[in-house]
KERO-660698 format. One record per residue (C-alpha): residue in one letter; x, y, z; residue number from 1. Coordinates in Angstrom, 3 decimals. Example, Ala and Ser with C-alpha at 12.3 -4.5 7.8 and 13.67 -1.06 7.14 Angstrom:
aa:A&east:12.300&north:-4.500&up:7.800&i:1
aa:S&east:13.670&north:-1.060&up:7.140&i:2
***
This chain:
aa:M&east:-25.725&north:15.237&up:-16.344&i:1
aa:E&east:-25.601&north:14.287&up:-12.455&i:2
aa:Y&east:-23.519&north:11.056&up:-12.085&i:3
aa:A&east:-24.880&north:9.806&up:-8.975&i:4
aa:Y&east:-27.058&north:6.858&up:-7.772&i:5
aa:P&east:-29.875&north:5.757&up:-8.404&i:6
aa:K&east:-28.903&north:7.341&up:-11.528&i:7
aa:G&east:-27.748&north:5.081&up:-14.508&i:8
aa:H&east:-26.718&north:1.376&up:-14.273&i:9
aa:V&east:-23.079&north:2.086&up:-12.217&i:10
aa:F&east:-22.748&north:0.464&up:-8.696&i:11
aa:Y&east:-20.925&north:3.562&up:-7.249&i:12
aa:R&east:-18.678&north:2.556&up:-4.615&i:13
aa:K&east:-19.491&north:5.924&up:-2.223&i:14
aa:L&east:-24.213&north:5.626&up:-3.062&i:15
aa:G&east:-24.103&north:9.559&up:-1.510&i:16
aa:R&east:-21.574&north:10.875&up:-3.473&i:17
aa:V&east:-22.253&north:12.948&up:-6.630&i:18
aa:Y&east:-19.184&north:12.104&up:-9.086&i:19
aa:P&east:-17.122&north:14.516&up:-11.020&i:20
aa:L&east:-16.724&north:12.972&up:-14.673&i:21
aa:A&east:-12.960&north:13.012&up:-15.374&i:22
aa:T&east:-12.099&north:13.339&up:-18.809&i:23
aa:R&east:-8.282&north:13.680&up:-19.128&i:24
aa:G&east:-5.075&north:13.414&up:-17.138&i:25
aa:D&east:-1.776&north:15.517&up:-17.559&i:26
aa:G&east:1.342&north:14.843&up:-15.054&i:27
aa:I&east:0.185&north:15.149&up:-11.619&i:28
aa:Y&east:-3.257&north:16.993&up:-12.699&i:29
aa:L&east:-7.090&north:15.800&up:-13.391&i:30
aa:Y&east:-9.331&north:17.414&up:-15.173&i:31
aa:D&east:-13.424&north:16.688&up:-15.394&i:32
aa:E&east:-16.016&north:17.787&up:-17.925&i:33
aa:K&east:-16.266&north:21.354&up:-16.928&i:34
aa:G&east:-12.452&north:22.145&up:-16.971&i:35
aa:K&east:-12.073&north:21.917&up:-13.563&i:36
aa:R&east:-7.919&north:21.591&up:-12.316&i:37
aa:Y&east:-7.270&north:19.318&up:-9.277&i:38
aa:I&east:-3.983&north:18.246&up:-8.023&i:39
aa:D&east:-4.017&north:14.514&up:-7.446&i:40
aa:G&east:-2.405&north:14.487&up:-4.567&i:41
aa:S&east:-2.541&north:11.815&up:-3.075&i:42
aa:G&east:-2.316&north:8.958&up:-6.776&i:43
aa:G&east:-5.901&north:7.919&up:-6.730&i:44
aa:A&east:-5.119&north:5.313&up:-3.281&i:45
aa:L&east:-1.048&north:6.311&up:-4.027&i:46
aa:V&east:-1.226&north:4.482&up:-7.636&i:47
aa:V&east:-0.465&north:6.871&up:-9.866&i:48
aa:N&east:3.812&north:6.746&up:-8.899&i:49
aa:I&east:4.177&north:8.418&up:-12.943&i:50
aa:G&east:1.401&north:11.062&up:-13.919&i:51
aa:H&east:-1.319&north:10.855&up:-15.825&i:52
aa:G&east:-1.204&north:11.086&up:-19.841&i:53
aa:Q&east:2.455&north:9.582&up:-20.320&i:54
aa:K&east:2.214&north:9.038&up:-23.621&i:55
aa:E&east:4.923&north:6.627&up:-23.954&i:56
aa:I&east:2.891&north:3.852&up:-21.920&i:57
aa:L&east:0.014&north:4.517&up:-24.008&i:58
aa:Q&east:2.215&north:3.265&up:-26.868&i:59
aa:R&east:3.751&north:0.475&up:-25.002&i:60
aa:M&east:0.112&north:-1.212&up:-23.690&i:61
aa:M&east:-0.822&north:-0.274&up:-27.756&i:62
aa:E&east:2.070&north:-2.215&up:-29.214&i:63
aa:Q&east:1.594&north:-5.275&up:-27.178&i:64
aa:M&east:-1.765&north:-5.474&up:-27.784&i:65
aa:G&east:-0.766&north:-5.286&up:-31.542&i:66
aa:Q&east:0.768&north:-7.952&up:-30.606&i:67
aa:V&east:-0.592&north:-10.770&up:-28.601&i:68
aa:G&east:-3.592&north:-9.414&up:-25.714&i:69
aa:Y&east:-4.070&north:-11.953&up:-23.911&i:70
aa:V&east:-2.535&north:-15.851&up:-23.475&i:71
aa:H&east:-3.439&north:-17.845&up:-20.811&i:72
aa:G&east:-0.670&north:-18.415&up:-17.714&i:73
aa:T&east:-0.705&north:-22.200&up:-18.378&i:74
aa:Q&east:-0.240&north:-22.245&up:-22.269&i:75
aa:F&east:2.181&north:-19.475&up:-23.429&i:76
aa:T&east:4.322&north:-16.603&up:-21.958&i:77
aa:T&east:5.099&north:-13.631&up:-24.294&i:78
aa:G&east:7.965&north:-11.270&up:-24.791&i:79
aa:S&east:6.454&north:-8.717&up:-22.504&i:80
aa:I&east:6.196&north:-11.068&up:-19.700&i:81
aa:E&east:9.739&north:-12.194&up:-19.599&i:82
aa:E&east:11.594&north:-8.749&up:-20.434&i:83
aa:Y&east:9.630&north:-7.608&up:-17.670&i:84
aa:A&east:10.429&north:-9.878&up:-15.179&i:85
aa:E&east:14.191&north:-9.968&up:-15.831&i:86
aa:A&east:14.369&north:-6.087&up:-15.745&i:87
aa:L&east:11.986&north:-6.251&up:-12.233&i:88
aa:G&east:14.668&north:-8.952&up:-10.880&i:89
aa:K&east:17.656&north:-7.231&up:-11.641&i:90
aa:I&east:15.905&north:-4.125&up:-8.994&i:91
aa:L&east:14.774&north:-6.580&up:-6.619&i:92
aa:P&east:16.046&north:-7.174&up:-2.872&i:93
aa:E&east:18.807&north:-10.267&up:-3.314&i:94
aa:G&east:17.376&north:-13.954&up:-3.239&i:95
aa:L&east:14.089&north:-12.719&up:-4.092&i:96
aa:E&east:14.062&north:-13.993&up:-7.922&i:97
aa:K&east:10.937&north:-15.658&up:-9.584&i:98
aa:I&east:7.876&north:-13.066&up:-9.739&i:99
aa:Y&east:3.843&north:-15.199&up:-10.346&i:100
aa:F&east:2.195&north:-12.078&up:-12.206&i:101
aa:L&east:-1.182&north:-10.960&up:-11.068&i:102
aa:S&east:-3.730&north:-8.349&up:-11.647&i:103
aa:G&east:-4.363&north:-6.772&up:-7.810&i:104
aa:G&east:-3.421&north:-6.403&up:-4.688&i:105
aa:S&east:-5.438&north:-8.910&up:-3.131&i:106
aa:E&east:-4.709&north:-11.497&up:-5.475&i:107
aa:S&east:-1.438&north:-10.905&up:-4.244&i:108
aa:I&east:-1.758&north:-11.326&up:-0.983&i:109
aa:E&east:-4.429&north:-14.432&up:-1.166&i:110
aa:A&east:-1.060&north:-16.064&up:-3.232&i:111
aa:A&east:1.253&north:-15.109&up:-0.770&i:112
aa:I&east:-0.509&north:-16.607&up:1.921&i:113
aa:K&east:-1.649&north:-19.975&up:-0.389&i:114
aa:F&east:2.042&north:-20.095&up:-1.258&i:115
aa:A&east:3.039&north:-20.308&up:2.321&i:116
aa:R&east:0.619&north:-22.866&up:2.913&i:117
aa:Q&east:2.092&north:-25.358&up:0.371&i:118
aa:Y&east:5.329&north:-24.571&up:1.297&i:119
aa:F&east:5.237&north:-26.213&up:5.077&i:120
aa:L&east:2.521&north:-29.063&up:3.589&i:121
aa:E&east:5.063&north:-29.998&up:0.952&i:122
aa:S&east:8.004&north:-29.510&up:3.794&i:123
aa:G&east:6.382&north:-32.183&up:6.278&i:124
aa:H&east:4.861&north:-29.498&up:8.347&i:125
aa:V&east:0.821&north:-29.883&up:7.487&i:126
aa:Q&east:0.261&north:-27.965&up:11.030&i:127
aa:R&east:1.660&north:-24.855&up:9.952&i:128
aa:W&east:-1.254&north:-22.574&up:7.692&i:129
aa:R&east:-2.006&north:-19.493&up:10.015&i:130
aa:V&east:-0.520&north:-16.132&up:9.321&i:131
aa:I&east:0.159&north:-13.061&up:11.679&i:132
aa:A&east:-0.557&north:-9.431&up:10.444&i:133
aa:R&east:-0.795&north:-6.539&up:12.604&i:134
aa:W&east:-4.250&north:-4.381&up:13.540&i:135
aa:H&east:-4.842&north:-1.242&up:11.678&i:136
aa:S&east:-2.973&north:-3.110&up:8.330&i:137
aa:Y&east:-4.651&north:-3.538&up:4.821&i:138
aa:H&east:-4.177&north:-6.077&up:3.659&i:139
aa:G&east:-6.550&north:-6.592&up:0.599&i:140
aa:N&east:-10.351&north:-7.280&up:0.311&i:141
aa:T&east:-10.800&north:-10.479&up:-0.812&i:142
aa:L&east:-11.699&north:-12.662&up:2.321&i:143
aa:G&east:-8.520&north:-14.165&up:2.980&i:144
aa:A&east:-6.990&north:-10.645&up:2.649&i:145
aa:L&east:-9.608&north:-9.104&up:4.779&i:146
aa:S&east:-8.804&north:-12.327&up:7.298&i:147
aa:L&east:-5.411&north:-10.419&up:7.769&i:148
aa:T&east:-6.551&north:-6.906&up:7.321&i:149
aa:G&east:-6.891&north:-5.248&up:10.694&i:150
aa:R&east:-9.122&north:-2.507&up:9.890&i:151
aa:I&east:-11.480&north:-3.160&up:12.206&i:152
aa:G&east:-14.777&north:-1.297&up:10.784&i:153
aa:M&east:-13.704&north:-3.563&up:7.247&i:154
aa:R&east:-13.645&north:-6.700&up:8.955&i:155
aa:K&east:-16.739&north:-6.312&up:11.583&i:156
aa:P&east:-19.857&north:-7.024&up:8.336&i:157
aa:Y&east:-17.922&north:-10.031&up:7.610&i:158
aa:L&east:-16.322&north:-11.620&up:10.594&i:159
aa:P&east:-18.792&north:-14.978&up:10.323&i:160
aa:L&east:-16.665&north:-15.056&up:6.756&i:161
aa:L&east:-13.005&north:-14.895&up:8.138&i:162
aa:I&east:-9.874&north:-17.294&up:9.023&i:163
aa:D&east:-9.071&north:-16.719&up:12.535&i:164
aa:F&east:-6.230&north:-15.325&up:11.800&i:165
aa:P&east:-3.651&north:-13.819&up:15.126&i:166
aa:H&east:-3.097&north:-10.031&up:15.176&i:167
aa:F&east:-0.242&north:-7.388&up:17.343&i:168
aa:P&east:-0.328&north:-4.047&up:17.861&i:169
aa:P&east:1.694&north:-1.849&up:14.998&i:170
aa:P&east:4.809&north:0.207&up:15.802&i:171
aa:Y&east:2.798&north:3.520&up:16.278&i:172
aa:C&east:4.817&north:5.124&up:18.587&i:173
aa:Y&east:2.472&north:8.333&up:18.603&i:174
aa:R&east:-0.585&north:6.336&up:20.072&i:175
aa:C&east:1.764&north:3.713&up:21.639&i:176
aa:P&east:-0.692&north:0.812&up:22.654&i:177
aa:F&east:2.311&north:0.235&up:25.978&i:178
aa:N&east:2.275&north:3.620&up:27.099&i:179
aa:L&east:6.098&north:3.616&up:26.572&i:180
aa:S&east:9.018&north:5.968&up:24.285&i:181
aa:Y&east:11.352&north:5.090&up:21.919&i:182
aa:P&east:14.396&north:3.734&up:22.793&i:183
aa:R&east:13.623&north:2.720&up:26.113&i:184
aa:C&east:10.462&north:1.365&up:25.110&i:185
aa:E&east:13.524&north:-1.613&up:23.424&i:186
aa:L&east:10.564&north:-2.426&up:20.794&i:187
aa:E&east:7.974&north:-3.550&up:22.687&i:188
aa:C&east:5.634&north:-3.495&up:19.720&i:189
aa:A&east:8.407&north:-5.645&up:18.116&i:190
aa:K&east:8.925&north:-8.311&up:20.962&i:191
aa:T&east:4.897&north:-8.776&up:21.206&i:192
aa:L&east:4.773&north:-10.821&up:18.386&i:193
aa:E&east:7.366&north:-13.593&up:19.955&i:194
aa:H&east:4.512&north:-13.297&up:22.913&i:195
aa:V&east:1.763&north:-14.317&up:19.861&i:196
aa:I&east:3.855&north:-16.853&up:18.360&i:197
aa:R&east:4.435&north:-18.714&up:21.465&i:198
aa:M&east:0.689&north:-18.564&up:22.709&i:199
aa:E&east:-0.759&north:-19.537&up:19.347&i:200
aa:G&east:2.173&north:-22.336&up:18.995&i:201
aa:P&east:4.605&north:-21.587&up:16.656&i:202
aa:E&east:3.790&north:-24.816&up:14.693&i:203
aa:T&east:0.726&north:-23.977&up:13.610&i:204
aa:I&east:2.499&north:-20.730&up:11.908&i:205
aa:S&east:3.275&north:-20.608&up:8.633&i:206
aa:A&east:4.516&north:-16.598&up:8.031&i:207
aa:V&east:4.261&north:-12.789&up:9.267&i:208
aa:I&east:2.636&north:-10.550&up:6.901&i:209
aa:L&east:3.259&north:-6.367&up:7.504&i:210
aa:E&east:3.748&north:-3.270&up:5.564&i:211
aa:P&east:7.131&north:-2.012&up:6.583&i:212
aa:I&east:5.853&north:1.393&up:6.300&i:213
aa:G&east:1.847&north:1.609&up:7.261&i:214
aa:G&east:-0.568&north:2.045&up:4.686&i:215
aa:A&east:-3.757&north:3.915&up:4.470&i:216
aa:T&east:-5.651&north:2.127&up:7.813&i:217
aa:I&east:-2.948&north:3.941&up:10.045&i:218
aa:G&east:-1.213&north:6.736&up:7.830&i:219
aa:A&east:2.224&north:6.416&up:6.949&i:220
aa:L&east:3.459&north:4.278&up:10.108&i:221
aa:V&east:7.089&north:4.440&up:9.851&i:222
aa:P&east:8.770&north:1.761&up:12.084&i:223
aa:Q&east:11.729&north:2.733&up:14.525&i:224
aa:D&east:15.108&north:1.737&up:13.316&i:225
aa:G&east:15.750&north:-1.790&up:14.436&i:226
aa:Y&east:12.059&north:-2.826&up:14.410&i:227
aa:L&east:12.387&north:-4.894&up:11.132&i:228
aa:S&east:15.046&north:-6.366&up:12.004&i:229
aa:M&east:13.926&north:-7.643&up:15.037&i:230
aa:I&east:10.649&north:-8.717&up:13.817&i:231
aa:R&east:12.867&north:-10.832&up:11.146&i:232
aa:E&east:15.001&north:-12.585&up:13.992&i:233
aa:I&east:11.926&north:-14.050&up:15.405&i:234
aa:C&east:10.585&north:-15.065&up:12.342&i:235
aa:D&east:13.894&north:-16.620&up:11.659&i:236
aa:R&east:14.388&north:-18.278&up:15.177&i:237
aa:F&east:10.762&north:-19.826&up:14.701&i:238
aa:G&east:10.984&north:-21.224&up:11.166&i:239
aa:I&east:8.629&north:-18.271&up:10.087&i:240
aa:L&east:8.140&north:-16.733&up:6.570&i:241
aa:L&east:7.940&north:-13.041&up:6.742&i:242
aa:I&east:5.741&north:-11.728&up:3.982&i:243
aa:D&east:6.485&north:-8.269&up:2.774&i:244
aa:D&east:3.416&north:-6.227&up:1.541&i:245
aa:E&east:4.870&north:-3.550&up:-0.102&i:246
aa:V&east:1.575&north:-3.133&up:-2.747&i:247
aa:M&east:1.396&north:0.296&up:-1.534&i:248
aa:T&east:5.128&north:1.249&up:-0.842&i:249
aa:G&east:6.687&north:-0.623&up:-3.446&i:250
aa:M&east:7.973&north:0.757&up:-7.296&i:251
aa:G&east:9.875&north:4.081&up:-5.554&i:252
aa:R&east:6.976&north:5.203&up:-3.505&i:253
aa:T&east:9.232&north:5.776&up:-0.144&i:254
aa:G&east:12.044&north:6.877&up:-2.012&i:255
aa:R&east:13.697&north:3.324&up:-2.399&i:256
aa:W&east:12.553&north:0.667&up:-4.753&i:257
aa:F&east:11.198&north:-0.966&up:-1.782&i:258
aa:A&east:10.711&north:0.084&up:1.540&i:259
aa:V&east:12.414&north:-2.897&up:3.467&i:260
aa:E&east:15.347&north:-1.368&up:1.729&i:261
aa:H&east:15.630&north:1.194&up:4.220&i:262
aa:W&east:16.498&north:-1.298&up:6.991&i:263
aa:N&east:18.453&north:-3.992&up:4.529&i:264
aa:I&east:15.493&north:-6.289&up:5.517&i:265
aa:I&east:15.565&north:-9.200&up:2.785&i:266
aa:P&east:11.471&north:-10.889&up:3.260&i:267
aa:D&east:10.926&north:-14.617&up:2.205&i:268
aa:I&east:8.100&north:-13.143&up:0.028&i:269
aa:M&east:7.099&north:-9.833&up:-1.310&i:270
aa:V&east:4.348&north:-8.360&up:-2.507&i:271
aa:L&east:3.783&north:-5.504&up:-5.031&i:272
aa:G&east:0.728&north:-3.924&up:-6.955&i:273
aa:K&east:-0.487&north:-0.292&up:-7.497&i:274
aa:G&east:2.668&north:1.181&up:-8.483&i:275
aa:M&east:3.799&north:-1.641&up:-10.978&i:276
aa:S&east:1.632&north:0.052&up:-13.034&i:277
aa:G&east:1.246&north:3.612&up:-12.639&i:278
aa:G&east:-2.510&north:2.833&up:-12.697&i:279
aa:Y&east:-2.476&north:2.385&up:-16.441&i:280
aa:F&east:-3.188&north:-1.494&up:-16.362&i:281
aa:P&east:-4.420&north:-3.768&up:-13.263&i:282
aa:L&east:-1.123&north:-5.332&up:-11.705&i:283
aa:S&east:0.767&north:-7.374&up:-9.313&i:284
aa:A&east:2.875&north:-9.392&up:-8.583&i:285
aa:M&east:3.943&north:-12.108&up:-5.594&i:286
aa:I&east:7.771&north:-12.991&up:-5.736&i:287
aa:T&east:9.637&north:-15.256&up:-3.319&i:288
aa:R&east:13.080&north:-17.354&up:-3.150&i:289
aa:S&east:14.417&north:-20.104&up:-6.106&i:290
aa:E&east:14.674&north:-22.548&up:-3.511&i:291
aa:F&east:10.802&north:-22.336&up:-2.126&i:292
aa:I&east:10.235&north:-23.054&up:-5.313&i:293
aa:E&east:11.906&north:-25.876&up:-6.292&i:294
aa:R&east:10.301&north:-27.426&up:-2.648&i:295
aa:L&east:6.842&north:-27.576&up:-4.570&i:296
aa:K&east:8.002&north:-28.535&up:-7.995&i:297
aa:E&east:9.520&north:-31.402&up:-6.297&i:298
aa:R&east:6.805&north:-32.989&up:-4.222&i:299
aa:A&east:3.897&north:-31.331&up:-6.178&i:300
aa:G&east:4.931&north:-30.142&up:-9.807&i:301
aa:G&east:4.380&north:-26.995&up:-8.836&i:302
aa:F&east:1.696&north:-23.893&up:-7.455&i:303
aa:V&east:-2.110&north:-25.156&up:-6.565&i:304
aa:H&east:-2.939&north:-21.606&up:-7.886&i:305
aa:G&east:-4.196&north:-19.733&up:-10.513&i:306
aa:H&east:-6.100&north:-16.924&up:-12.151&i:307
aa:T&east:-7.454&north:-16.072&up:-15.689&i:308
aa:F&east:-5.714&north:-12.964&up:-15.704&i:309
aa:S&east:-2.392&north:-13.842&up:-14.021&i:310
aa:H&east:0.893&north:-13.226&up:-16.218&i:311
aa:H&east:-0.909&north:-11.067&up:-18.622&i:312
aa:P&east:0.932&north:-10.301&up:-21.713&i:313
aa:V&east:-0.425&north:-6.163&up:-21.901&i:314
aa:G&east:0.016&north:-5.700&up:-18.076&i:315
aa:C&east:3.595&north:-6.575&up:-18.088&i:316
aa:A&east:4.422&north:-4.817&up:-20.851&i:317
aa:V&east:2.585&north:-1.770&up:-18.680&i:318
aa:G&east:4.593&north:-2.582&up:-15.854&i:319
aa:L&east:8.184&north:-2.631&up:-17.943&i:320
aa:A&east:7.016&north:0.626&up:-19.461&i:321
aa:V&east:6.776&north:2.058&up:-16.464&i:322
aa:L&east:9.724&north:0.607&up:-14.526&i:323
aa:R&east:11.926&north:2.068&up:-17.480&i:324
aa:F&east:10.114&north:5.359&up:-16.982&i:325
aa:I&east:11.083&north:5.497&up:-13.766&i:326
aa:E&east:14.621&north:4.724&up:-14.144&i:327
aa:E&east:15.128&north:7.071&up:-16.800&i:328
aa:K&east:13.590&north:10.396&up:-15.297&i:329
aa:R&east:15.375&north:9.212&up:-11.760&i:330
aa:L&east:12.186&north:9.241&up:-10.216&i:331
aa:I&east:13.671&north:7.233&up:-6.701&i:332
aa:E&east:16.145&north:9.929&up:-6.171&i:333
aa:Q&east:13.651&north:12.701&up:-6.766&i:334
aa:C&east:11.538&north:10.981&up:-4.811&i:335
aa:H&east:13.770&north:11.324&up:-1.641&i:336
aa:K&east:14.567&north:14.888&up:-2.763&i:337
aa:N&east:11.088&north:16.183&up:-2.915&i:338
aa:G&east:10.082&north:13.610&up:-0.022&i:339
aa:D&east:11.684&north:15.686&up:2.190&i:340
aa:Y&east:10.880&north:18.758&up:1.418&i:341
aa:L&east:7.310&north:17.767&up:1.554&i:342
aa:L&east:7.052&north:16.398&up:5.114&i:343
aa:K&east:9.039&north:19.742&up:6.133&i:344
aa:R&east:6.006&north:21.594&up:4.543&i:345
aa:L&east:4.007&north:19.578&up:5.941&i:346
aa:G&east:5.746&north:19.943&up:9.233&i:347
aa:E&east:4.062&north:23.915&up:9.049&i:348
aa:L&east:0.132&north:22.288&up:9.109&i:349
aa:K&east:1.053&north:21.323&up:13.024&i:350
aa:A&east:0.359&north:25.630&up:13.330&i:351
aa:F&east:-3.502&north:24.505&up:12.883&i:352
aa:P&east:-4.774&north:22.797&up:16.987&i:353
aa:F&east:-6.413&north:19.801&up:15.183&i:354
aa:V&east:-2.867&north:18.723&up:13.354&i:355
aa:G&east:-2.099&north:16.608&up:15.823&i:356
aa:D&east:0.841&north:14.103&up:13.650&i:357
aa:V&east:2.742&north:14.581&up:10.258&i:358
aa:R&east:4.739&north:11.646&up:8.981&i:359
aa:G&east:5.782&north:9.709&up:6.297&i:360
aa:K&east:8.860&north:8.497&up:3.985&i:361
aa:G&east:9.324&north:10.103&up:0.498&i:362
aa:L&east:6.265&north:10.637&up:-1.210&i:363
aa:M&east:3.914&north:9.004&up:1.460&i:364
aa:A&east:3.495&north:10.975&up:3.796&i:365
aa:A&east:0.095&north:11.807&up:6.046&i:366
aa:V&east:-1.587&north:14.386&up:8.751&i:367
aa:E&east:-3.412&north:13.032&up:11.211&i:368
aa:F&east:-6.377&north:14.988&up:13.052&i:369
aa:V&east:-6.745&north:15.046&up:16.935&i:370
aa:K&east:-9.535&north:16.932&up:19.104&i:371
aa:D&east:-6.357&north:18.293&up:21.282&i:372
aa:Q&east:-2.807&north:18.336&up:20.401&i:373
aa:K&east:-1.818&north:17.903&up:24.193&i:374
aa:T&east:-3.946&north:15.215&up:25.091&i:375
aa:K&east:-4.109&north:13.011&up:21.885&i:376
aa:E&east:-8.034&north:12.593&up:21.687&i:377
aa:P&east:-8.950&north:11.977&up:18.582&i:378
aa:F&east:-12.606&north:13.567&up:16.850&i:379
aa:P&east:-15.809&north:11.757&up:17.496&i:380
aa:R&east:-16.344&north:9.835&up:14.647&i:381
aa:T&east:-20.187&north:10.997&up:14.455&i:382
aa:E&east:-18.089&north:14.382&up:13.787&i:383
aa:R&east:-16.664&north:12.925&up:10.293&i:384
aa:F&east:-13.678&north:15.482&up:10.499&i:385
aa:T&east:-11.894&north:13.747&up:7.917&i:386
aa:E&east:-14.264&north:13.665&up:5.535&i:387
aa:R&east:-14.516&north:16.975&up:6.241&i:388
aa:V&east:-10.984&north:17.974&up:5.193&i:389
aa:I&east:-11.258&north:15.649&up:1.776&i:390
aa:D&east:-14.552&north:17.037&up:0.910&i:391
aa:S&east:-13.220&north:20.750&up:1.445&i:392
aa:A&east:-9.728&north:19.767&up:-0.080&i:393
aa:F&east:-11.598&north:18.412&up:-3.284&i:394
aa:E&east:-14.024&north:21.656&up:-3.533&i:395
aa:N&east:-10.314&north:23.490&up:-3.709&i:396
aa:G&east:-9.004&north:21.322&up:-6.192&i:397
aa:L&east:-6.460&north:18.963&up:-4.371&i:398
aa:V&east:-7.224&north:15.523&up:-4.244&i:399
aa:L&east:-6.755&north:13.570&up:-0.439&i:400
aa:Y&east:-6.859&north:9.781&up:0.757&i:401
aa:P&east:-8.755&north:9.362&up:3.747&i:402
aa:G&east:-8.011&north:7.178&up:6.812&i:403
aa:T&east:-10.390&north:6.670&up:9.911&i:404
aa:G&east:-10.788&north:4.171&up:12.947&i:405
aa:F&east:-6.984&north:3.797&up:13.556&i:406
aa:V&east:-7.240&north:4.603&up:17.292&i:407
aa:D&east:-9.876&north:2.303&up:18.911&i:408
aa:G&east:-11.949&north:0.757&up:15.933&i:409
aa:V&east:-14.279&north:3.265&up:15.541&i:410
aa:N&east:-12.420&north:6.677&up:16.067&i:411
aa:G&east:-9.273&north:8.330&up:14.488&i:412
aa:D&east:-8.590&north:11.013&up:11.462&i:413
aa:M&east:-6.255&north:11.168&up:9.115&i:414
aa:V&east:-5.641&north:12.222&up:5.273&i:415
aa:M&east:-2.521&north:10.668&up:3.107&i:416
aa:V&east:-0.732&north:13.111&up:0.622&i:417
aa:G&east:1.290&north:10.524&up:-1.694&i:418
aa:P&east:1.310&north:12.590&up:-5.462&i:419
aa:P&east:2.782&north:10.910&up:-8.438&i:420
aa:L&east:6.792&north:10.834&up:-8.092&i:421
aa:I&east:7.486&north:13.112&up:-10.656&i:422
aa:I&east:5.699&north:16.478&up:-8.882&i:423
aa:E&east:7.926&north:19.433&up:-8.605&i:424
aa:E&east:8.570&north:21.433&up:-5.429&i:425
aa:N&east:6.387&north:24.415&up:-6.609&i:426
aa:Q&east:3.725&north:21.838&up:-6.926&i:427
aa:I&east:3.805&north:20.749&up:-3.655&i:428
aa:D&east:3.709&north:24.044&up:-2.212&i:429
aa:E&east:0.830&north:24.454&up:-4.469&i:430
aa:I&east:-0.810&north:21.557&up:-2.608&i:431
aa:I&east:0.047&north:23.048&up:1.341&i:432
aa:E&east:-1.449&north:26.202&up:0.290&i:433
aa:I&east:-4.566&north:24.034&up:-0.690&i:434
aa:L&east:-4.284&north:22.436&up:2.845&i:435
aa:K&east:-4.041&north:25.336&up:4.658&i:436
aa:K&east:-6.933&north:27.508&up:2.639&i:437
aa:T&east:-9.116&north:23.904&up:3.118&i:438
aa:F&east:-8.696&north:24.111&up:7.020&i:439
aa:N&east:-8.892&north:27.798&up:7.418&i:440
aa:K&east:-11.967&north:27.028&up:5.851&i:441
aa:L&east:-12.854&north:24.325&up:8.282&i:442
aa:G&east:-13.168&north:27.920&up:10.623&i:443
aa:M&east:-10.192&north:26.313&up:12.745&i:444
aa:R&east:-7.446&north:28.943&up:12.098&i:445
aa:S&east:-4.084&north:28.802&up:13.488&i:446
***
């Protein structure tokens, strides 16, 4: 049977694709109905952090379903909710204490921007409601989150529906928007935030949101030392909250529990998702400080927000099982070690004339493609270079995650490599060999 539009009743995400039927997963591998094996080299969308088919996660999920499958968040709590919050609270950055469980990254971003707004509303700063984000960022696809997202192609069809949130440039050293180089640039990309705040009016700004390491819209973009501390200082100076979007980077992906820990930055609000549940159940969270919540309780009685599937007992049971798995298998330490090895091996791909940059941290890496290595000229989008790489790698048994349009809103090609944290060195070697085979197959030999 062929799984593709227009057959059947599924509204597929890609209407021009024929889908293999995935039948099982085992560790870093996926298998289709024909028995073909694929390395899940991107963990789906950098979601699968503990691998597929982990029986202890399934067992804990079944146990919770057998006890209580669902309660409404305004009516009951459960042991799984309380236990997971306690365990997660122990690994959070200092000061982040209260966790609002949700079921997806976009939901948690919406909760964060609404929480920031209500906090200032209850504090008497009724004009503070706008949130500043970065261009070439991704914060979700619901309308509030999409208003923050800086990916031009995703925004364009829905511009009349979006909130007019300001944006500033990312710390994209490979293509510095100021034509400067680090450290002589003195972090102009961070200083630009202050210019935007002053131009927009600091009295109107509630928060600044950013991914500590840029995600799938720009490809594992790691800021230079000093960047995040400067952003933090600017926010503090203007009384603006800092929202840390760790949906992709959190739960060990970069070799620390949370990416901000690499630079000792403590945000006011943190958003988690993806790796919280390892892909086994929809789960995310918005996390903030007790004193902020106390302000809402005093003035309004609570947070004016909610979702049917927030504070889900089964989701929290899965989240706790995944956290324990990461701790018991020491996957954070393993990610740090194997991340260095992955980046080293990916660096070999620069021998191919169309590989411009390799970057990342931990097991969150990206390979950017260029038409010319010297000039960094991107491929025209009409060549669909990323799609060709993705399709060829898939044919060779490797799943990667694509990114396009980050150079100028149209052009720009890259793939992300973000396998499960359980990956071993010999499996990384296998990924590299498939990538080399894929690149050679494209007819552009090193």
